[in-house]
N, C-alpha and C positions, 0 to 999 in steps of 0.2 A: 503493500499499500504506500509505504513512504517513497520507495524509488518511483512508483507509477505517478503519485502527485508531484514529486521532484521533476520528473520529466514535464508534465504539463506545466510547472512553474517556469521550467527553462524555455519551452515553446513560447510561453506568454512573453517572457524577457527577450528572446532573441527575435521571434516572428511577429510580436505584437498582437498575439491572438488572445481572445477572451472566449472562455469555455463556460456552456450554461445548461447543457443537456448531457446526461449520462445514463448509460445502460449497461450494467455490469452483466457480463455473459458467464464468467467462471473466476473462482478464486480458489487457489490450491496452491500445491507444491511447485507447481511451474510458474506461478506468479497471478497476477490479475489481467483479465482480458476484459475489455469493455468498448462500447462504441461511444464516442465523444462527439458533441456537436458544438459549434461556437462561431465566432466570427472575428474579423480583424477590428481591433481597436480603432475607434474613429474619435478624435478630439472633437468636442461640441456635441456628440452624440452619447458617449459614455464618459461616465465621471468615477475616477478611482480616487477614493478618499484617503485609504490606508493601503500601503504597498506590502505584499507578503514577502519576506526575506527568505524564509526557508521553511521547510517541513520538518517536524521533529519526531522522535520516537517516544518523547515523554508522554506516559499515559495514553498511549495509542490503544485503541481498542476497535476490533472488527468482528461483528457476529452476525449470524442468520437469525432473524426473528420473523416467524409467521411468513416463511417463503420469501422474505426481502431482506436484503443486505443493509446492515446499519454500521456506521462508523463513527468514531470520535477521534478527532485529529486536533492536535494543538500546532499552530503555526507561530513562527517568530515573525513579529512585524517590525 
């Protein structure tokens, strides 16, 4: 989860992409697979008030609950 989110943060930083739609397809020993939707950042259309600096392992929690995945992640801002 941390590696996957870190990759999304990297794409945001390098490619100026914003992500808003996520569909997790699988989570397991091989990692996390998901379909992610988003769009390029556009000044004047999007407002970023606080920038995420990093994804942390601190108190990370990923669980399946009622056939849906839930996660708690703490970010460095």
